[in-house]
C-alpha positions as CSV (number, residue, x, y, z in Angstrom):
1,M,13.4,39.9,-46.5
2,Y,12.0,42.5,-48.8
3,I,9.2,44.9,-47.4
4,N,7.4,44.8,-51.1
5,G,3.9,43.1,-52.9
6,I,1.3,41.7,-51.1
7,C,0.6,41.3,-47.5
8,F,-2.1,39.3,-46.7
9,I,-3.4,39.9,-43.3
10,T,-5.5,37.3,-41.8
11,D,-9.1,37.8,-41.1
12,K,-11.5,35.2,-39.9
13,T,-14.6,37.6,-40.4
14,Y,-15.0,37.0,-44.2
15,C,-12.5,33.7,-44.7
16,N,-14.4,30.7,-44.5
17,K,-11.9,28.6,-44.2
18,P,-9.5,27.5,-41.1
19,L,-6.9,29.8,-41.1
20,Y,-4.2,27.2,-41.8
21,E,-6.1,26.4,-45.2
22,T,-6.4,30.0,-46.3
23,V,-3.0,31.0,-45.4
24,F,-1.9,27.6,-47.2
25,T,-4.4,29.0,-50.4
26,V,-2.5,31.9,-50.6
27,L,1.1,31.0,-50.2
28,K,0.4,28.5,-52.7
29,A,-0.7,31.4,-54.6
30,G,2.5,32.9,-55.0
31,I,2.0,35.8,-52.0
32,K,5.2,35.8,-50.0
33,F,4.5,38.1,-47.2
34,I,2.0,37.2,-44.2
35,Q,0.6,38.9,-41.3
36,Y,-1.2,37.5,-38.7
37,R,-3.8,39.3,-37.0
38,E,-6.0,37.6,-34.0
39,K,-7.7,39.8,-31.5
40,D,-10.0,37.0,-29.6
41,F,-8.2,34.2,-29.0
42,T,-5.8,34.1,-25.5
43,R,-1.8,34.5,-25.8
44,R,-1.3,30.9,-25.9
45,E,-3.6,30.1,-28.7
46,I,-1.9,32.9,-30.8
47,Y,1.6,31.3,-30.0
48,E,0.3,28.1,-31.2
49,E,-1.2,29.2,-34.2
50,A,2.0,31.4,-35.1
51,L,3.9,28.2,-34.0
52,K,2.2,26.6,-37.2
53,L,2.4,29.7,-39.3
54,R,5.9,30.0,-38.8
55,R,6.6,26.1,-40.4
56,L,4.1,26.7,-43.4
57,T,5.8,30.1,-44.3
58,R,9.0,28.7,-43.8
59,H,8.1,25.8,-46.5
60,F,6.7,28.7,-48.7
61,D,9.9,30.6,-48.2
62,A,7.7,33.6,-47.0
63,M,8.0,36.1,-44.2
64,L,5.5,36.0,-41.2
65,I,4.9,38.8,-39.2
66,I,2.6,38.5,-35.7
67,N,0.2,41.6,-34.8
68,D,0.4,43.1,-31.7
69,H,2.5,40.6,-29.6
70,A,6.3,41.1,-29.8
71,D,7.0,38.5,-26.8
72,I,5.1,36.0,-29.2
73,A,6.8,36.9,-32.7
74,L,10.2,36.4,-30.8
75,A,9.2,33.2,-29.3
76,A,7.5,31.7,-32.5
77,D,11.1,33.0,-34.5
78,A,8.0,35.0,-36.7
79,D,10.3,37.4,-39.2
80,G,8.9,40.4,-37.1
81,V,6.2,41.9,-35.5
82,H,3.6,44.8,-36.5
83,L,2.7,47.4,-34.0
84,G,-0.1,50.2,-33.7
85,Q,-0.2,53.1,-32.1
86,D,-1.8,52.0,-28.6
87,D,0.7,48.7,-28.5
88,L,4.4,48.6,-26.8
89,P,6.4,52.0,-27.7
90,L,9.0,51.5,-31.1
91,K,12.0,51.8,-28.6
92,E,11.0,49.1,-26.2
93,A,9.9,46.4,-28.8
94,R,13.6,47.1,-30.7
95,K,14.7,45.6,-27.1
96,I,12.9,42.5,-27.5
97,M,13.0,42.1,-31.4
98,G,16.5,43.0,-31.6
99,K,17.2,43.1,-35.4
100,K,14.0,41.3,-36.4
101,I,11.1,43.6,-37.9
102,I,9.3,46.1,-36.6
103,G,6.6,47.6,-38.7
104,I,4.3,50.7,-37.6
105,S,0.4,51.2,-38.1
106,T,0.4,54.8,-39.0
107,H,-2.5,57.5,-40.1
108,N,-0.7,60.7,-40.9
109,L,2.2,62.2,-41.7
110,E,3.6,63.2,-38.0
111,Q,3.3,59.5,-37.1
112,A,4.8,58.5,-40.1
113,K,7.7,60.2,-39.6
114,E,7.9,59.7,-35.7
115,A,8.0,55.8,-36.7
116,G,10.9,56.3,-39.4
117,A,13.2,58.0,-37.1
118,G,12.5,56.0,-34.4
119,G,13.8,53.1,-36.0
120,A,10.9,51.2,-37.6
121,D,12.1,48.8,-40.5
122,Y,8.4,49.6,-42.2
123,I,5.4,51.6,-41.5
124,G,1.7,50.8,-42.5
125,F,-0.2,53.5,-43.8
126,G,-4.1,54.1,-43.9
127,P,-6.5,53.5,-44.7
128,L,-6.1,54.5,-48.0
129,F,-10.1,53.6,-48.6
130,H,-13.0,53.0,-47.0
131,T,-12.9,49.5,-45.2
132,T,-15.2,47.4,-43.4
133,T,-12.5,44.9,-41.7
134,K,-11.6,46.9,-38.7
135,D,-12.4,50.7,-37.5
136,A,-9.5,52.7,-38.6
137,G,-10.5,56.2,-39.3
138,A,-12.0,58.2,-42.5
139,P,-10.0,57.2,-45.5
140,V,-7.0,59.4,-46.2
141,G,-6.5,58.5,-50.3
142,V,-3.4,58.2,-52.5
143,D,-2.6,61.5,-52.5
144,K,-2.0,61.5,-49.1
145,L,0.2,58.4,-49.4
146,M,2.1,60.2,-52.2
147,I,3.3,62.8,-49.4
148,I,4.5,59.8,-46.9
149,K,6.4,58.5,-49.2
150,Q,8.4,61.8,-49.9
151,N,8.9,62.3,-46.2
152,V,10.0,58.9,-45.0
153,S,12.8,56.5,-46.4
154,V,11.3,53.0,-45.0
155,P,9.5,51.1,-46.8
156,V,5.8,52.0,-46.5
157,V,2.7,49.5,-46.5
158,A,-0.6,50.7,-48.0
159,I,-3.7,49.2,-45.9
160,G,-7.5,50.2,-46.3
161,G,-9.8,49.1,-48.7
162,I,-7.4,48.1,-51.4
163,N,-8.7,45.5,-54.0
164,L,-8.2,44.8,-58.0
165,E,-10.0,47.4,-59.0
166,N,-7.9,50.5,-57.2
167,I,-4.6,48.8,-56.4
168,E,-2.7,49.9,-59.8
169,S,-3.6,53.4,-58.2
170,V,-1.9,52.3,-55.0
171,I,1.5,51.1,-56.6
172,N,1.3,54.3,-58.8
173,A,1.2,56.5,-55.9
174,G,4.2,55.0,-54.5
175,A,3.1,52.2,-51.9
176,D,6.1,49.6,-51.5
177,A,3.7,46.9,-50.4
178,V,-0.5,46.5,-49.8
179,A,-2.0,45.3,-47.3
180,M,-5.1,43.2,-48.1
181,A,-7.6,40.9,-46.3
182,T,-11.2,41.0,-47.6
183,A,-10.2,41.5,-51.1
184,I,-8.7,38.2,-51.1
185,C,-10.9,36.2,-48.6
186,R,-14.1,37.4,-50.0
187,G,-15.4,35.0,-52.5
188,E,-12.6,32.3,-54.1
189,I,-9.5,33.1,-51.9
190,A,-7.1,31.2,-54.8
191,E,-8.8,32.9,-57.3
192,N,-8.5,36.4,-55.9
193,A,-4.9,35.9,-54.5
194,E,-3.7,34.6,-58.3
195,R,-5.0,37.2,-60.1
196,L,-3.6,39.7,-57.6
197,V,-0.2,37.8,-58.0
198,K,-0.4,38.3,-62.0
199,F,-1.3,41.9,-61.9
200,L,2.0,42.3,-59.9
201,I,4.1,40.2,-62.3
202,N,2.7,42.3,-65.1
203,K,3.7,45.2,-63.2
204,D,7.1,43.5,-62.5
205,I,7.1,44.4,-59.1
206,K,9.6,41.4,-58.6
207,R,8.9,39.9,-54.9
208,Y,5.2,39.5,-54.5
């Protein structure tokens, strides 16, 4: 699996359709990278949803990453897990995940270097722009993204306030992928996803 293109992060705050229907719509539009994020369900409920998404993403030959829970990602046979700075340490997560994908959220150069040197398969970096999806701190901007790309050798997934109006600046700054929630969920999901996929096709980014 390649880490590039668009990563759709599930967000029930802005998506007015059920999770399964939303992810199906996004996958049908051509997005191949799904990150399942759920903060309110029990671990059992998260596991059950992860199983459903695993079956769905396999049908579309798409990647599934589970947020926060390495054990659930492994149990559901997801492609990997995405961990924040306050989650299980990367070294310990690797013991659970083996060769599966581990992504790490980073917000500055020190964290990015540490994650890259520690064996992360990719890093998330941001927020690049103002975002209402989660409290992730002050925007860092695309200039900081360029510095990150110059200092790490693993793929970088840019996140935070990215939309159709500013995605080109993010790609031009070197992002291997862009993570989106609100830009896809707010409004017509299928239309939003299709427009983003079309943009990446026109930019000749081969896996989206």
